[in-house]
Every structure is written in C-alpha cells, then in structure tokens.
py3Dmol code that shows the C-alpha trace and the ligand (Angstrom):
import py3Dmol

protein = """\
ATOM      1  CA  MET A   1      -0.001  -0.003   0.001  1.00  0.00           C
ATOM      2  CA  ASN A   2       1.367   3.402  -0.956  1.00  0.00           C
ATOM      3  CA  ARG A   3       1.725   5.833   1.891  1.00  0.00           C
ATOM      4  CA  VAL A   4       1.175   9.519   1.188  1.00  0.00           C
ATOM      5  CA  LEU A   5       1.810  12.557   3.379  1.00  0.00           C
ATOM      6  CA  ILE A   6      -0.488  15.514   2.726  1.00  0.00           C
ATOM      7  CA  VAL A   7       0.923  18.838   3.891  1.00  0.00           C
ATOM      8  CA  GLU A   8      -1.935  21.324   3.889  1.00  0.00           C
ATOM      9  CA  ASP A   9      -3.242  23.728   6.538  1.00  0.00           C
ATOM     10  CA  GLU A  10      -6.719  24.113   5.020  1.00  0.00           C
ATOM     11  CA  GLU A  11      -8.488  21.385   6.923  1.00  0.00           C
ATOM     12  CA  HIS A  12     -11.396  20.846   4.549  1.00  0.00           C
ATOM     13  CA  LEU A  13      -9.034  20.382   1.636  1.00  0.00           C
ATOM     14  CA  ALA A  14      -6.687  18.090   3.563  1.00  0.00           C
ATOM     15  CA  GLU A  15      -9.581  15.974   4.772  1.00  0.00           C
ATOM     16  CA  GLY A  16     -11.126  15.849   1.306  1.00  0.00           C
ATOM     17  CA  LEU A  17      -7.841  14.569  -0.122  1.00  0.00           C
ATOM     18  CA  ARG A  18      -7.393  12.103   2.726  1.00  0.00           C
ATOM     19  CA  PHE A  19     -10.903  10.726   2.204  1.00  0.00           C
ATOM     20  CA  ASN A  20     -10.438  10.297  -1.522  1.00  0.00           C
ATOM     21  CA  LEU A  21      -6.951   8.818  -1.296  1.00  0.00           C
ATOM     22  CA  LYS A  22      -8.105   6.307   1.295  1.00  0.00           C
ATOM     23  CA  ALA A  23     -10.965   5.355  -1.030  1.00  0.00           C
ATOM     24  CA  GLU A  24      -8.313   4.706  -3.689  1.00  0.00           C
ATOM     25  CA  GLY A  25      -6.409   2.419  -1.344  1.00  0.00           C
ATOM     26  CA  TYR A  26      -3.673   4.745  -0.139  1.00  0.00           C
ATOM     27  CA  SER A  27      -2.499   5.023   3.423  1.00  0.00           C
ATOM     28  CA  VAL A  28      -2.628   8.723   4.306  1.00  0.00           C
ATOM     29  CA  ASP A  29      -1.081  11.000   6.945  1.00  0.00           C
ATOM     30  CA  VAL A  30      -1.804  14.719   7.186  1.00  0.00           C
ATOM     31  CA  ALA A  31       0.541  17.440   8.450  1.00  0.00           C
ATOM     32  CA  GLY A  32      -1.017  20.852   9.078  1.00  0.00           C
ATOM     33  CA  ASP A  33       2.158  22.849   8.529  1.00  0.00           C
ATOM     34  CA  GLY A  34       5.713  22.605   7.267  1.00  0.00           C
ATOM     35  CA  GLU A  35       7.261  22.022  10.680  1.00  0.00           C
ATOM     36  CA  ALA A  36       5.001  19.043  11.323  1.00  0.00           C
ATOM     37  CA  ALA A  37       5.821  17.651   7.887  1.00  0.00           C
ATOM     38  CA  LEU A  38       9.575  17.949   8.419  1.00  0.00           C
ATOM     39  CA  GLU A  39       9.252  16.303  11.820  1.00  0.00           C
ATOM     40  CA  GLN A  40       7.631  13.254  10.212  1.00  0.00           C
ATOM     41  CA  LEU A  41       9.981  13.144   7.243  1.00  0.00           C
ATOM     42  CA  ILE A  42      13.324  14.081   8.726  1.00  0.00           C
ATOM     43  CA  GLU A  43      13.308  13.841  12.521  1.00  0.00           C
ATOM     44  CA  LYS A  44      11.193  10.694  12.718  1.00  0.00           C
ATOM     45  CA  ASN A  45      12.471   9.523   9.329  1.00  0.00           C
ATOM     46  CA  LYS A  46       9.075   8.039   8.505  1.00  0.00           C
ATOM     47  CA  HIS A  47       8.777   6.428   5.115  1.00  0.00           C
ATOM     48  CA  PHE A  48       6.343   7.905   2.610  1.00  0.00           C
ATOM     49  CA  ASP A  49       5.996   7.000  -1.063  1.00  0.00           C
ATOM     50  CA  ALA A  50       5.003  10.552  -1.955  1.00  0.00           C
ATOM     51  CA  VAL A  51       4.358  13.953  -0.399  1.00  0.00           C
ATOM     52  CA  VAL A  52       1.588  16.320  -1.482  1.00  0.00           C
ATOM     53  CA  LEU A  53       2.909  19.705  -0.478  1.00  0.00           C
ATOM     54  CA  ASP A  54       0.924  22.931  -0.512  1.00  0.00           C
ATOM     55  CA  VAL A  55       2.949  26.084  -1.176  1.00  0.00           C
ATOM     56  CA  MET A  56       0.836  28.311   1.070  1.00  0.00           C
ATOM     57  CA  LEU A  57       1.433  27.168   4.629  1.00  0.00           C
ATOM     58  CA  PRO A  58       1.718  29.023   7.926  1.00  0.00           C
ATOM     59  CA  GLY A  59       5.340  29.380   9.036  1.00  0.00           C
ATOM     60  CA  LYS A  60       7.634  27.522   6.640  1.00  0.00           C
ATOM     61  CA  ASP A  61       6.110  27.560   3.172  1.00  0.00           C
ATOM     62  CA  GLY A  62       6.159  24.682   0.707  1.00  0.00           C
ATOM     63  CA  PHE A  63       9.326  25.916  -1.007  1.00  0.00           C
ATOM     64  CA  GLU A  64      11.220  25.932   2.251  1.00  0.00           C
ATOM     65  CA  VAL A  65       9.921  22.488   3.179  1.00  0.00           C
ATOM     66  CA  ALA A  66      10.979  21.061  -0.191  1.00  0.00           C
ATOM     67  CA  SER A  67      14.450  22.577  -0.096  1.00  0.00           C
ATOM     68  CA  THR A  68      14.957  21.463   3.517  1.00  0.00           C
ATOM     69  CA  LEU A  69      14.000  17.930   2.503  1.00  0.00           C
ATOM     70  CA  ARG A  70      16.436  17.884  -0.387  1.00  0.00           C
ATOM     71  CA  ARG A  71      19.235  19.352   1.698  1.00  0.00           C
ATOM     72  CA  ALA A  72      18.620  16.526   4.172  1.00  0.00           C
ATOM     73  CA  LYS A  73      19.030  14.103   1.221  1.00  0.00           C
ATOM     74  CA  ASN A  74      15.429  13.013   1.409  1.00  0.00           C
ATOM     75  CA  PHE A  75      14.298  12.386  -2.162  1.00  0.00           C
ATOM     76  CA  VAL A  76      10.711  11.344  -1.579  1.00  0.00           C
ATOM     77  CA  PRO A  77       8.664  12.339  -4.652  1.00  0.00           C
ATOM     78  CA  VAL A  78       6.998  15.715  -4.026  1.00  0.00           C
ATOM     79  CA  LEU A  79       3.842  16.941  -5.765  1.00  0.00           C
ATOM     80  CA  MET A  80       3.557  20.647  -5.093  1.00  0.00           C
ATOM     81  CA  LEU A  81       0.214  22.441  -5.009  1.00  0.00           C
ATOM     82  CA  THR A  82       0.627  25.937  -6.432  1.00  0.00           C
ATOM     83  CA  ALA A  83      -1.672  28.903  -6.946  1.00  0.00           C
ATOM     84  CA  ARG A  84      -3.177  29.067 -10.424  1.00  0.00           C
ATOM     85  CA  GLY A  85      -1.689  31.687 -12.687  1.00  0.00           C
ATOM     86  CA  ARG A  86       1.588  31.883 -10.834  1.00  0.00           C
ATOM     87  CA  PRO A  87       4.211  30.300 -13.068  1.00  0.00           C
ATOM     88  CA  GLU A  88       6.863  31.774 -10.779  1.00  0.00           C
ATOM     89  CA  ASP A  89       5.527  29.417  -8.081  1.00  0.00           C
ATOM     90  CA  VAL A  90       6.102  26.512 -10.406  1.00  0.00           C
ATOM     91  CA  LEU A  91       9.645  27.537 -11.189  1.00  0.00           C
ATOM     92  CA  GLN A  92      10.456  28.257  -7.575  1.00  0.00           C
ATOM     93  CA  GLY A  93       8.955  24.883  -6.660  1.00  0.00           C
ATOM     94  CA  PHE A  94      11.172  23.052  -9.117  1.00  0.00           C
ATOM     95  CA  ALA A  95      14.169  25.017  -7.937  1.00  0.00           C
ATOM     96  CA  ALA A  96      13.350  23.916  -4.386  1.00  0.00           C
ATOM     97  CA  GLY A  97      13.264  20.269  -5.478  1.00  0.00           C
ATOM     98  CA  ALA A  98       9.603  19.522  -6.227  1.00  0.00           C
ATOM     99  CA  ASP A  99       9.044  16.766  -8.795  1.00  0.00           C
ATOM    100  CA  ASP A 100       5.719  17.871 -10.200  1.00  0.00           C
ATOM    101  CA  TYR A 101       3.110  20.528  -9.572  1.00  0.00           C
ATOM    102  CA  LEU A 102      -0.615  20.999  -9.740  1.00  0.00           C
ATOM    103  CA  PRO A 103      -2.288  24.430  -9.706  1.00  0.00           C
ATOM    104  CA  LYS A 104      -5.145  24.954  -7.255  1.00  0.00           C
ATOM    105  CA  PRO A 105      -8.034  24.546  -7.575  1.00  0.00           C
ATOM    106  CA  PHE A 106      -7.778  21.184  -9.323  1.00  0.00           C
ATOM    107  CA  GLU A 107     -10.052  18.362 -10.387  1.00  0.00           C
ATOM    108  CA  LEU A 108      -9.753  15.251  -8.245  1.00  0.00           C
ATOM    109  CA  PRO A 109      -9.106  12.855 -11.180  1.00  0.00           C
ATOM    110  CA  ILE A 110      -6.227  15.075 -12.314  1.00  0.00           C
ATOM    111  CA  PHE A 111      -4.783  15.083  -8.803  1.00  0.00           C
ATOM    112  CA  LEU A 112      -5.000  11.292  -8.601  1.00  0.00           C
ATOM    113  CA  ALA A 113      -3.412  10.913 -12.025  1.00  0.00           C
ATOM    114  CA  ARG A 114      -0.524  13.225 -11.122  1.00  0.00           C
ATOM    115  CA  LEU A 115       0.057  11.378  -7.890  1.00  0.00           C
ATOM    116  CA  GLN A 116       0.022   8.010  -9.617  1.00  0.00           C
ATOM    117  CA  GLY A 117       2.396   9.416 -12.207  1.00  0.00           C
ATOM    118  CA  LEU A 118       4.773  10.436  -9.462  1.00  0.00           C
ATOM    119  CA  LEU A 119       4.589   7.028  -7.810  1.00  0.00           C
ATOM    120  CA  ARG A 120       5.412   5.401 -11.102  1.00  0.00           C
ATOM    121  CA  ARG A 121       8.047   7.995 -11.802  1.00  0.00           C
ATOM    122  CA  ARG A 122      10.789   5.614 -12.748  1.00  0.00           C
ATOM    123  CA  GLU A 123       8.701   3.705 -15.222  1.00  0.00           C
ATOM    124  CA  TRP A 124       7.255   6.925 -16.484  1.00  0.00           C
ATOM    125  CA  LEU A 125      10.620   8.554 -16.986  1.00  0.00           C
ATOM    126  CA  ARG A 126      11.918   5.451 -18.701  1.00  0.00           C
ATOM    127  CA  ALA A 127       8.939   5.323 -21.038  1.00  0.00           C
ATOM    128  CA  SER A 128       8.597   9.040 -21.693  1.00  0.00           C
ATOM    129  CA  ASP A 129      11.362   9.071 -24.253  1.00  0.00           C
ATOM    130  CA  HIS A 130      14.786   7.635 -24.759  1.00  0.00           C
ATOM    131  CA  VAL A 131      18.216   8.933 -25.436  1.00  0.00           C
ATOM    132  CA  ASN A 132      18.752   8.667 -29.184  1.00  0.00           C
ATOM    133  CA  GLY A 133      21.053   5.815 -29.988  1.00  0.00           C
ATOM    134  CA  LYS A 134      22.661   6.022 -26.599  1.00  0.00           C
ATOM    135  CA  THR A 135      20.377   3.760 -24.630  1.00  0.00           C
ATOM    136  CA  LYS A 136      22.251   0.758 -23.386  1.00  0.00           C
ATOM    137  CA  PRO A 137      20.883  -2.474 -22.031  1.00  0.00           C
ATOM    138  CA  ALA A 138      21.688  -3.449 -18.475  1.00  0.00           C
ATOM    139  CA  SER A 139      24.124  -6.146 -19.494  1.00  0.00           C
ATOM    140  CA  ALA A 140      27.013  -4.427 -17.789  1.00  0.00           C
ATOM    141  CA  LYS A 141      25.279  -4.709 -14.468  1.00  0.00           C
ATOM    142  CA  THR A 142      24.107  -7.868 -12.819  1.00  0.00           C
ATOM    143  CA  GLY A 143      20.544  -8.275 -11.743  1.00  0.00           C
ATOM    144  CA  SER A 144      19.569  -4.768 -12.896  1.00  0.00           C
ATOM    145  CA  ASN A 145      15.942  -4.776 -11.907  1.00  0.00           C
ATOM    146  CA  ALA A 146      13.346  -7.306 -10.915  1.00  0.00           C
ATOM    147  CA  ALA A 147      11.271  -6.915 -14.054  1.00  0.00           C
ATOM    148  CA  GLY A 148      14.321  -7.678 -16.180  1.00  0.00           C
ATOM    149  CA  GLN A 149      13.865  -4.459 -18.118  1.00  0.00           C
ATOM    150  CA  ASP A 150      16.719  -2.704 -19.772  1.00  0.00           C
ATOM    151  CA  THR A 151      18.232   0.005 -17.656  1.00  0.00           C
ATOM    152  CA  ASP A 152      18.232   3.347 -19.367  1.00  0.00           C
ATOM    153  CA  VAL A 153      21.705   4.765 -18.913  1.00  0.00           C
ATOM    154  CA  PHE A 154      23.891   7.301 -20.684  1.00  0.00           C
ATOM    155  CA  SER A 155      27.629   7.457 -20.179  1.00  0.00           C
ATOM    156  CA  PHE A 156      30.021  10.253 -21.007  1.00  0.00           C
ATOM    157  CA  SER A 157      33.465  11.242 -19.840  1.00  0.00           C
ATOM    158  CA  GLY A 158      33.644   8.736 -16.993  1.00  0.00           C
ATOM    159  CA  LYS A 159      30.154   9.577 -15.717  1.00  0.00           C
ATOM    160  CA  THR A 160      26.968   7.609 -15.984  1.00  0.00           C
ATOM    161  CA  ILE A 161      23.448   8.948 -15.829  1.00  0.00           C
ATOM    162  CA  ASP A 162      20.958   6.252 -14.888  1.00  0.00           C
ATOM    163  CA  PHE A 163      17.661   7.782 -15.972  1.00  0.00           C
ATOM    164  CA  GLY A 164      15.661   4.802 -14.754  1.00  0.00           C
ATOM    165  CA  ASN A 165      16.913   5.094 -11.204  1.00  0.00           C
ATOM    166  CA  LEU A 166      17.395   8.880 -11.284  1.00  0.00           C
ATOM    167  CA  GLN A 167      21.045   8.547 -10.386  1.00  0.00           C
ATOM    168  CA  LEU A 168      24.260  10.093 -11.559  1.00  0.00           C
ATOM    169  CA  ARG A 169      27.420   8.163 -10.940  1.00  0.00           C
ATOM    170  CA  ALA A 170      30.682  10.047 -11.079  1.00  0.00           C
ATOM    171  CA  ASN A 171      34.065   9.796  -9.353  1.00  0.00           C
ATOM    172  CA  GLY A 172      33.024   6.705  -7.455  1.00  0.00           C
ATOM    173  CA  GLY A 173      30.034   8.481  -5.899  1.00  0.00           C
ATOM    174  CA  THR A 174      26.331   8.401  -6.630  1.00  0.00           C
ATOM    175  CA  ILE A 175      24.117  11.478  -6.685  1.00  0.00           C
ATOM    176  CA  GLN A 176      20.368  11.061  -6.438  1.00  0.00           C
ATOM    177  CA  LEU A 177      18.625  13.284  -8.984  1.00  0.00           C
ATOM    178  CA  THR A 178      15.160  14.692  -8.624  1.00  0.00           C
ATOM    179  CA  LEU A 179      12.730  13.797 -11.372  1.00  0.00           C
ATOM    180  CA  MET A 180      13.007  17.263 -12.884  1.00  0.00           C
ATOM    181  CA  GLU A 181      16.796  17.284 -12.757  1.00  0.00           C
ATOM    182  CA  ALA A 182      16.753  13.968 -14.597  1.00  0.00           C
ATOM    183  CA  LYS A 183      14.194  15.251 -17.121  1.00  0.00           C
ATOM    184  CA  LEU A 184      16.254  18.361 -17.810  1.00  0.00           C
ATOM    185  CA  LEU A 185      19.446  16.333 -18.194  1.00  0.00           C
ATOM    186  CA  ARG A 186      17.666  13.942 -20.515  1.00  0.00           C
ATOM    187  CA  HIS A 187      16.353  16.791 -22.647  1.00  0.00           C
ATOM    188  CA  LEU A 188      19.860  18.244 -22.957  1.00  0.00           C
ATOM    189  CA  VAL A 189      21.491  14.867 -23.599  1.00  0.00           C
ATOM    190  CA  ARG A 190      18.902  13.946 -26.208  1.00  0.00           C
ATOM    191  CA  ASN A 191      19.785  17.142 -28.021  1.00  0.00           C
ATOM    192  CA  GLN A 192      23.483  16.540 -27.613  1.00  0.00           C
ATOM    193  CA  ASN A 193      25.660  19.060 -29.519  1.00  0.00           C
ATOM    194  CA  ARG A 194      22.585  21.128 -30.303  1.00  0.00           C
ATOM    195  CA  THR A 195      21.591  24.355 -28.621  1.00  0.00           C
ATOM    196  CA  VAL A 196      18.459  24.062 -26.527  1.00  0.00           C
ATOM    197  CA  SER A 197      16.599  27.304 -25.871  1.00  0.00           C
ATOM    198  CA  ARG A 198      15.313  28.236 -22.440  1.00  0.00           C
ATOM    199  CA  LYS A 199      11.840  28.478 -23.961  1.00  0.00           C
ATOM    200  CA  SER A 200      12.011  24.897 -25.184  1.00  0.00           C
ATOM    201  CA  ILE A 201      13.124  23.761 -21.731  1.00  0.00           C
ATOM    202  CA  LEU A 202      10.147  25.539 -20.191  1.00  0.00           C
ATOM    203  CA  GLU A 203       7.775  23.952 -22.685  1.00  0.00           C
ATOM    204  CA  ASP A 204       9.247  20.495 -23.185  1.00  0.00           C
ATOM    205  CA  VAL A 205      10.588  19.750 -19.736  1.00  0.00           C
ATOM    206  CA  TRP A 206       8.285  21.674 -17.443  1.00  0.00           C
ATOM    207  CA  GLY A 207       5.160  21.904 -19.567  1.00  0.00           C
ATOM    208  CA  LEU A 208       4.914  25.681 -19.151  1.00  0.00           C
ATOM    209  CA  ARG A 209       3.606  27.788 -21.988  1.00  0.00           C
ATOM    210  CA  GLU A 210       3.712  31.124 -20.237  1.00  0.00           C
ATOM    211  CA  GLU A 211       6.203  33.811 -21.034  1.00  0.00           C
ATOM    212  CA  THR A 212       7.959  33.742 -17.751  1.00  0.00           C
ATOM    213  CA  ASP A 213      11.147  34.305 -15.888  1.00  0.00           C
ATOM    214  CA  THR A 214      13.643  31.678 -16.924  1.00  0.00           C
ATOM    215  CA  ARG A 215      16.077  32.143 -14.067  1.00  0.00           C
ATOM    216  CA  ALA A 216      14.858  28.960 -12.390  1.00  0.00           C
ATOM    217  CA  ILE A 217      16.295  27.078 -15.371  1.00  0.00           C
ATOM    218  CA  ASP A 218      19.646  28.730 -14.781  1.00  0.00           C
ATOM    219  CA  ASN A 219      19.502  27.631 -11.153  1.00  0.00           C
ATOM    220  CA  PHE A 220      18.906  24.069 -12.277  1.00  0.00           C
ATOM    221  CA  VAL A 221      21.826  24.260 -14.670  1.00  0.00           C
ATOM    222  CA  VAL A 222      24.066  25.568 -11.880  1.00  0.00           C
ATOM    223  CA  ARG A 223      23.077  22.512  -9.842  1.00  0.00           C
ATOM    224  CA  LEU A 224      23.634  20.082 -12.698  1.00  0.00           C
ATOM    225  CA  ARG A 225      27.032  21.612 -13.379  1.00  0.00           C
ATOM    226  CA  ARG A 226      28.028  20.994  -9.794  1.00  0.00           C
ATOM    227  CA  TYR A 227      27.167  17.348 -10.398  1.00  0.00           C
ATOM    228  CA  ILE A 228      28.857  16.792 -13.727  1.00  0.00           C
ATOM    229  CA  GLU A 229      31.588  19.402 -14.196  1.00  0.00           C
ATOM    230  CA  LYS A 230      35.088  19.170 -12.822  1.00  0.00           C
ATOM    231  CA  ASN A 231      35.149  22.965 -12.679  1.00  0.00           C
ATOM    232  CA  PRO A 232      31.549  24.281 -12.682  1.00  0.00           C
ATOM    233  CA  ALA A 233      32.817  27.805 -13.374  1.00  0.00           C
ATOM    234  CA  LYS A 234      34.382  26.565 -16.630  1.00  0.00           C
ATOM    235  CA  PRO A 235      31.902  23.983 -17.888  1.00  0.00           C
ATOM    236  CA  LYS A 236      33.006  21.487 -20.540  1.00  0.00           C
ATOM    237  CA  HIS A 237      29.747  19.571 -20.898  1.00  0.00           C
ATOM    238  CA  LEU A 238      26.902  21.891 -20.077  1.00  0.00           C
ATOM    239  CA  LEU A 239      27.646  25.023 -22.040  1.00  0.00           C
ATOM    240  CA  THR A 240      25.845  28.356 -21.951  1.00  0.00           C
ATOM    241  CA  VAL A 241      24.846  29.709 -25.347  1.00  0.00           C
ATOM    242  CA  ARG A 242      24.568  33.383 -24.620  1.00  0.00           C
ATOM    243  CA  GLY A 243      21.121  34.853 -25.113  1.00  0.00           C
ATOM    244  CA  VAL A 244      19.642  31.520 -26.196  1.00  0.00           C
ATOM    245  CA  GLY A 245      20.031  28.676 -23.800  1.00  0.00           C
ATOM    246  CA  TYR A 246      22.277  25.667 -23.280  1.00  0.00           C
ATOM    247  CA  ARG A 247      24.138  22.968 -25.157  1.00  0.00           C
ATOM    248  CA  PHE A 248      25.214  19.596 -23.846  1.00  0.00           C
ATOM    249  CA  VAL A 249      28.486  18.143 -25.121  1.00  0.00           C
ATOM    250  CA  GLY A 250      29.405  14.621 -24.039  1.00  0.00           C
TER     251      GLY A 250
END
"""
ligand_1 = """\
1
CA
Ca -2.598 26.112 2.327
"""
view = py3Dmol.view(width=600, height=400)
view.addModel(protein, "pdb")
view.setStyle({"model": 0}, {"cartoon": {"style": "trace"}})
view.addModel(ligand_1, "xyz")
view.setStyle({"model": 1}, {"stick": {}})
view.zoomTo()
view.show()
C-alpha cells in the first residue's frame, strides 16, 4: 500500500484529499504545517511514497519544506500544489526540489493521475522518451531490476546517468537526482551538440507555456554543473549559449 503525506493547513481540503486517497487504497497521513511535515519526514524519518505539499502554509512555506528535505538528502517524490496563474511558483517549486506541480483549484481525477504518475516515476521517466542511440541495455550490471527491463543509462566522460533510477554516478560516488533534474538532463542529452533554448526547456521539460522568468532554469543548470563538471565555473559539458540557452556536449 502506498503511503502519502499531505501537507496542507486548510483542513477541509486536507480531509477531502485524505478521504479520496483512502478510497483509492492509499495510506494517508496529514501534516497541518511545514514544521510538522519535516518532523515526520526528517526527525522521525518516517517512510512515505510521496508527499503532497501545498505552497501556502503558515510558518515555513512549501518551497522551504521542499528545499529542507532535499538538503537533508530526502528524495521522496513531491507533488507541489501551487496557486493558479503563478508560473513563478512553479519555477520556484522546481528550484526547491519539487518533482511535479498542480495548480489549485484542481479536479480530483487530475490530482490522482498526477500522484500516480509520481509514484510510477521511474517507469514513467523510462517510457517518456529515450536517449537517441545512446540507450544501453543493463548487461554491464548484474541483476539490474526485478522486471528484467533494460536500464536506461547514458555514459560520457567517466560519468553515468541512470535515468531509470534517477542517479548520476561520477568519481566513485552516486548522486540522487530529482525527477526534474533527470528530465532536464535527458532533454539536454537527447539534443546533444545542439543548442536548446530556455523556452524549449520551459515547454518540453516543465510543460509551461507562459512567457515567464527563466532564471529557475539557470539555477537548475548551476546545480547540474556541480554534479557533472570538474570545474563548474568553466563547464566542458553543459555550455551556456549566450542569449539563447544551453548545449550539452558529451
Ligand atoms: Ca494552504
């Protein structure tokens, strides 16, 4: 049974979600504010399969909760509930480490679909698209996964991105990527040696159509550079194309 933590101070909404999720067979906990959520997730280290995190909370807001979680190396999938018509919320949410977002108010079936999508994130990411000609089977690894599926990995310059498991292996270490970090990397890798515009990243990776501030993308790139570049100040793989966007070079 999947266990979900709902972080929402509006009681009627939290209870409505709890009721409906239970009816769908989920096990549900509710936290009324960010502090209570972090206590469950970090201090008590309780396991949840996903967190539904409202942005508007008393005290610590959803952005702060998400970034605190990620700093604590907790990579539970986070579905962030944002205010409609505020694309900057979406971008700030992704920058804080959210995996997906849903603007309020939302239709229940959409909410359930997004949550299921998040819970299936690995399969979903694997199926969403594949790295052109660079997808390798899991033969190099033993056991790979229980279903015997090919593992979707991309290697370059001594580093390996495992899109299926949302991991980046480099210098003997493993970095856990968020879903959106992996999606952005995949988009760049798939367009290897081609310039990708910020607009296309907004549209193709984040599903945003709005003309909006693209600085959140730059923040993501800064983070990815820290993961993959020897000297992030002088990138060799993730290049800035001034005034346009970015280009990945393997
Ligand atoms: Ca709220």
